[in-house]
N, C-alpha and C positions, 0 to 999 in steps of 0.2 A: 503494499499500500504506500502510495506516495501522498503526503498530507502537505499542501503549501503552507509557508510561514506567512506572518505579517497580519494576523488577525487578534485582535482582544478576545473573542469568542470562539470556542469550537464545540461543534455538535449542540449548538443551540440555535435551532432552526427559526423560532419566531422571536422578534423584537416587538414589543409593545409599549406604545406611546401613552403615558399616564398623565393625568392630571395631578397637580400639587394640593392633595387633600389628606387630612389625617382621621378622618372617621374609621372606624374599624372595617376590615376587608375580610368576611367569612368566607368559607369554601364557596365557589361559584362566582365570585369577584375576581376579576381578570389579575389584579395584583397579589392574589393569594396563590403560592405555588401548589397548594393541593388541588386547585381547580384543574390542573392538567397532568396527564399522564406522560408527557414529554417535556423537555427543559424549555424555558422562555427566558427572556432578559425583559426587565422593565426599565422604561427610561423615562424619569419624572421630567416634566417641563416645569422647572420652578419658576413660581411666581403665576403660574395659570392655573388656577383653582375653578370651583364651580361657579364662582361670581363671573370671573373672566370669561369662561367659555359660553355662559348663558346670555351675556351682553355683547359679545364680540361680532365683529364683522370679518368675513374672510380676510380681508385685507390687513386688519389689525394683528393678527396672529399666525398669518400664512408663512411668513418667512421662518418664525420659530419652529413650525412644525416641520417643513420643508428641510431646513438645517438639521433638525434632531434627526428625522429619516435618514438623511443622508449619512449621518454619523453612524447610525445603526447599521447601514449598509456596509460602511468602511469596516466596521469592527467585526463584521462576519455573518450577521443574520441572513437568512435565506428568504425571509418574508416578513412584512410590517403589518401591524394591527393597531387600532386604537381602542382606548379603554372607555370611551363615552361616545354615545351616539351622535351627540353634536358635533363630534369631529367630522361628521360628513361633509361640513363646509370645506374640509381640505383634501378630500378623497381625490379629486381629479388634479389638484395642485402637487400633492405628493406622489401620486402614482406616476405622473409626468416627469418628476425629479429624481426618479430612482429606477433601477432596472430589474428590482425583485418585485414579486406580487405584493399588492397593497390591500387591505381591507381594513378601512378606517372606523367603519360604522356599522351597526346592526342594519342600518336602513339600506344598505348595499343588496340586502336580500330581498327587497320587495318585488322588484321586476320577476325574480327567478320564482318566488311564492305565488304571484300572479299568475305566472305562466302554467304553474304545476295545477293550480285549482281553477283556472278558466276565468274568463273575462267577467263574468258575473259576481265573481267573489268580492267580499269586501274584507279588507285587512285591517286589524286592529293594531295600534300602535300605542305603546304605554311608555310615557316620557315623565321625566323629572320634573319638567316644567311646560306646559302645553302652550303658554304664552310666548315662550322664547322658541318655540319650534316652528320654523317658517317653510314656505315652498321651496326656498333657496337651498335648505338643508337637503330636501328631497332630490331636487334637481341636480345638486352637485354630487348626490349619490346615483345617479342615473335614473330616476324615477321619472316617467313621462307624466305631463300635467293631467292627462285623462286619468293616470292611476292615483294621483294625488287627490284629486278629487272625490274619490271612492274610498278613501281612508276614514277609519273610525279612530279618532285621536283621544285619549285619555291622559290627564296629567296629574302628578302626585304633589303639586305646589300647595295644595290646601288640606293636605294630610299632616296633622301636627307633629306626630312622631318621625316621619320620614324628613318632613320639612326642617326640624330641629337637628336631626342626626345627619342627614346628608346634604342638605342644600345649605343649612347654616354651619354645620360642624359644630354645634354648641351643646350636645348631649355628652355627659362625661362617659357615658357607656352606651352601646347599641343593643336594645331590646329586639332581638331578632324575630321574636314571636310578634312583637307588636307590629313592626316594619312589615313583615310577611303578610299579617292579616290586612294592612292597609293596601299592600299590593294587590291582593286578592280582591279587595273590594273595589279598587279603581279597575282592574281587568272586567269584573263583572259590570261596571258601570259602562265600560267602553263596548261591551256587547250590546247594551241596550241603548245607549244615547251618545256613542262617540260623535265628535264633532270634526269639521275639518281644520287643518291648520289655518292660523290667521292669514287672510289675504289669499287663499287659494282660490284657484279658478273655480266656476261653478258651470259644470258641463253635464257628463252623462251621469246616469243613475245605475244601482245595480239592476240587474235584469229581474223583470216581473217573477214573483214567487220566491226569489232567494231572500234570507234572512237579512235584517237590516245592518247585522255586523256579524260575518262568521269568521269568528276571532281566531287569527293565527299568532297568537302572542302568549302572555301568561294567562292561565286558566286556574290554575290551581297552586297552592304553596304548600309543599311538603318539608317537613323538618330533615335537616342533615344531620343525624344523630351522632355521626362519628365525629364531626368537624364543629358540631354547636352552632352551625350557622344556619341558613336557609338556602333553598334552591327553588327558584320558580319553576313550575312544571310548565316547560315551553315544548311546542311542537318544533320550532326553530330555534334552537340554543346557540348563542354566538359562541361558546366555546367550542362546539361540535364544528361550526363553520371554521374555526381556525385550525380543526384536525385536517379539514379538507383543504386549507389553504397550505397546511405542511406538504400534503402528497402533492399539490399542484407545483409547489416550490422545488421538489427534489426531482432533478432530471434522471431520466431512466438510464441506469448503468453508470451514474456518476457517484463516487465515494468522496466523502471530505468536503470542505468549503471550495468554493469555486474561486479562481484567481480575483485578485482585485479587478475593480473596474477601470479603465484607462481612459 
């Protein structure tokens, strides 16, 4: 076996760009190493926390994300992911700046899910803050306007435990049972009354006879007894997409890290 030198990381296939937050990260969260059965490296963008990502425009933070992604590629990762759905704003910019596969946000899954379930489906999106999730986040993730119009959006910003723990980072401990219950309640609300993102175009509607929101997102919360955390019961779990990204990033017949980009 011949292994090239010059990398900071070896056998670390995925680099994850993370927000600068200090709330607890139970199993299932991308910054908890128990979430994955393969090695990852997390790169925290210092000074970019929940407040900054929720209020930013792509131009304000794009350079930071692009530079961090390029650094991860130079360090030897074979694919790059983002730890927050709002990083969708930087999907196209980061993917254009590096030569490894990029999956910055779970929103990138929407066109595939729409294809798998047919044009009449309505996809549910559960977000930390519905007022901050704009059509541009979806467009940068590759979601066509017609699909944006059919989304059912539910936000967590009005749930007190989630808001204090995650958005404000003010809770001394994370009550995973309470947070999980609020996530389940928000997911149920999305199935019933999910709304469009602010400013979304108003066009087509779900096909006649289809449910108002056929939820393809969190539908139940099950405890993670081994890790003391919680894992949303998802049909399309983002960590599983990273496993798919890992397979896509490994060229057939190639062993070890590829040579540095020139």
